[in-house]
DODOPA-127901 format. One record per residue: x, y, z of N, C-alpha, C, O, CB in turn. Coordinates in pm, whole numbers, plus 50000, padded with zeros to 5 digits. Glycine has a CB too. Layout:
BEGIN
XYZXYZXYZXYZXYZ...
This chain:
BEGIN
482297533560099483237543360051483137556260133484147562360165482987546259903481907560260166481707572460245482397571360380483057580760424480217575260265482247559960445482857558060576484367557960565485047563960648482357544960639484907551260464486347550860445486907564960425487917568560486486697541960326486267572660340486737586160313486617594960437487547602360471485957592260196485467594260505485287602860623486257599060734486767607860804483847601960674486527586160752487497581960854488887587160822489567592760908487517566760866489307585260699490647589260659490817604360663491757609460723490967583960521489907611460599490007626060595489767632260732490397642260766489027631660495488867626460809488587631660943489787630461035490107639761109487407624461003490447619061030491637617161112492737626661067493427632661150492127602561104492907628060937493917637360885493597651760925494497659360959494007636160732492317655460922491917668960962492207671361110492677682061147490427671160934491937661461194492247662861336493727664561360494137673161439491747650761411494537656461293495997657661307496487671161254497337677561317496697646161232495967675361140496357688161081496007699661175496827708461200495667690160945494787699461227494337710261315495197711061440495577721961483492877708261353495497699661500496287699561623497747703261598498337710761676496197685961689498317698061492499757699661470500107711661384500887720261425500317687261407499537712461266499967722561169499397736461194500017746261154499577718161032498257737561259497697750861285498207756561416498027768361444496177750161287498827748161497499367752661624498367752661738498677757361847499907766261609497167747661715496177747261823496567737561934496287740162051494817743261767497197726761899497507716461997496357706562008495287708661952497817722662134496617695962080495647685162087494397688862166493277686262123496287672962148494587694862282493447697962368492557708562302491337706862295493917702762506493147719462255492337729862191491717724862061490607728962026493207742362164492417716061990491827710061871490597701761906489587702261837492847701461798490707693962015489557685962060488407694962102487247691962072489967676862177488717705862171487667715162213486987721362091485767723162090488267726262303487777724561988487217730061865486207720461803485097724461769488327733261765486597707961786485697698261723484507694761812483407692361762486467685561687484707694361943483587692162035482597703762024481387701762028484077690562181483117715862012482257727561995481467727061866480297730861862483077740161999482117722461759481417721161631480297710661641479217712561584482407717361519480557699761712479517689661732478377695561816477217692561792480097676961800478717703761913477687710361994476827719661908475617720661928478327718362110477457726361813476697734761720475747726461634474617730561608477647742761629476197714761591475327705861514474147701461601473007700961554476127693361462474417698261727473337694361819472357705861838471147703861839473907689861955472877717861853472007729561868471167731661742469987735061750472837742161898471777729461626471037730861501469887720861494468827723861437471977728961380470097709161550469027699061552467807704161629466667702061587469537685961616468047710861741466947715361826466367728961786465207731661814467417715961968467167737361722466727751061700466567755061554466227766561525467687760261764466797745761462466607748761320465787737761256465467727661318467967750461248465467739861130464737729661055465637722560954465167717060855463547736060982466947722760981467887715860893467607700860900467307695461006469367718960934467697694460786467417680160775468207672160879469407674360898467747675160634467527662860945468177654061041469287645760978470297643061041467157645061104469087641760853470107633860784471377642160763472487637060781469567628860648471217654660725472377663460704473117665360836474337664660841471947677160646472367667660943472987669861073473657657061124474727657661186471947674661173473037645661099473667633061138475027631461072476007628461140472757621161102475087633560942476337631760871477367642160911478557639260916476107632260722476917654260940477847664560988478467660161121479677661161140477107678361004477627655461212478137650761341479027638461323480077637361387476967647461437478617629461238479387617261213480787620761163481777615261211478667608261111480867629761069482157633661012483007640761118484217638661123481957642860889482397649061201483157656461302483677647561415484617651361485482297667461361483077635661433483597626761538484987621561503485747617961593482637615061559485317621061376486627615661336487767624861378488697620161443486667613561185487747637761344488827646261392488807648061544489867649761606488747659861326487627647461605487557648161752488287636061811489087637461903486077648561800487997624361759488657612261808490157612561787490917608061873488077600061739490597617861673492037618661646492727627861745493787624561797492277623461503492137639561771492767648961863492717643862007493677645562082492097662661853491607637562046491537632062182492507620362199493167619062302490107627462213492597611962097493537600762103494967605562113495767600162189493367591861980495297615862036496647621562044496897628062179498007627362231496857631761932495877634262236496017640362369496407629762471497227632362559494697647362411495837618062461496127607562556497477600962532498177597462628495047597162551497857599062406499027590762376500327598262348501407592562367498727582362261500257610462305501497617662268502287621362394501717622762502501167630462186503617622962379504447626562495504157640662546503587648962475505927625362458504547643062670504327656062733504947667462650504387678362641504897656162874506107664762592506797675162514505987679662393506167690762343508157670162469505097670862344504237674162230502857679062275501997681562191504087662062139502647680262404501367684962455500377673962491499207676662516500747693862354500847661662495499967650462530500127646262674500897652262750500247638662439499417635962712499467630762848500407618862864500647614262976498087626862893500937613662753501907602662753501407590262826502177583762897503207607262815500137586962808499587575162875499947562162805499897551462867498097576362885500297562662678500557550462604499257544762549498177548562593501257540262692499377535862454498187530662387497357521462476496127522362476498577523362263497997512862550497237503362633496527510862745495337508662769498167492462692497237519662814496627527362922495497536062869494437536962930497667535962994495717542362754494677550762693493447542462660492317546762683495217557662566493667530662605492537521862573491767517962698490537517562697493027509162500492477515162806491827511662932491057523462990489957521763044492847506663033491627535562979490937547563027489647549662948488597552463006491847559963014489717548362816488547550262731487497539362761486307542262770488947549962582487957526962776487017516062807486327518462941485117516362953487757502562809487077522963041486467525863172485457537263161484377536463219487567529563276485797547663087484867558863068483587554162999482487558263037485527570162987483737545662898482557540562827481687532162919480457533462917482987532262706482297523562998481537515063090480787523663191479617521163221482467505163163481457533763244480817542663341479647550063277478567550563334481827552763398479857555863159478797563363092477597554463056476447558463074479327569962966477877542563007476787533262973476037529163099474807528463098477347520862900476767526363207476117522363332475247533563387474107531163429477167518363435475767545763386475007557163439473737559363357472667561363413475877569863439473857559163225472667561363142471677549863155470467552063153473057563262995472177537763168471277526163185470547526963318469347524363325472067512963177471257530663423470627531763555469617543063558468537541463615471687533863663469937554263498468987565463498467757561963415466647566063449469647578363445467937554563308466807550063226465917540463305464697541263299467307543263096466557531363379465807521863460465037529063570463887525763598466757511263522465677539063632464997546863736463787554163679462757554863745465967556863800463897559663560462777566663497461637557063469460467560563487463217573563368461957545063424460917535063396460207530563523459017527563519461527523063325460917530063635460297526063761459397537063817458397534363882461377522463864459777549663790458977560863839457697562363760456627564263817459787573863832457787561463630456607562963546456527551363447456937552663332456637576463471455987539963492455897528363403454987531063284454017538663291455397516063481455327524563176454497525863054453177518863075453087508963148455207520062930452167524263011450837518263023450497509962903449417504162896449777528963043
């Protein structure tokens, strides 16, 4: 139930922020990315419960995803990139593959430099 509610309300919040407040898709995405960065900073610089921070970040990923998705798929006249759903999915998949590969390779390099004992 928690996931269902957070997904639904998070997506609605992202759409509301981008459309109804006048921020637009890109600035809306920047807003939610900034809020997630604040949650990450709170993890390192405060004693706030990790569980609370996890759920805060989890909930904020939904409006971030909605605004980023709209940025990719909406027409230029609405402030989007007009890539379409298939192209957007391919762009996201390529970005994920690149990020996973880079982090995997850097992890492997670290293990080769300082092997565990």
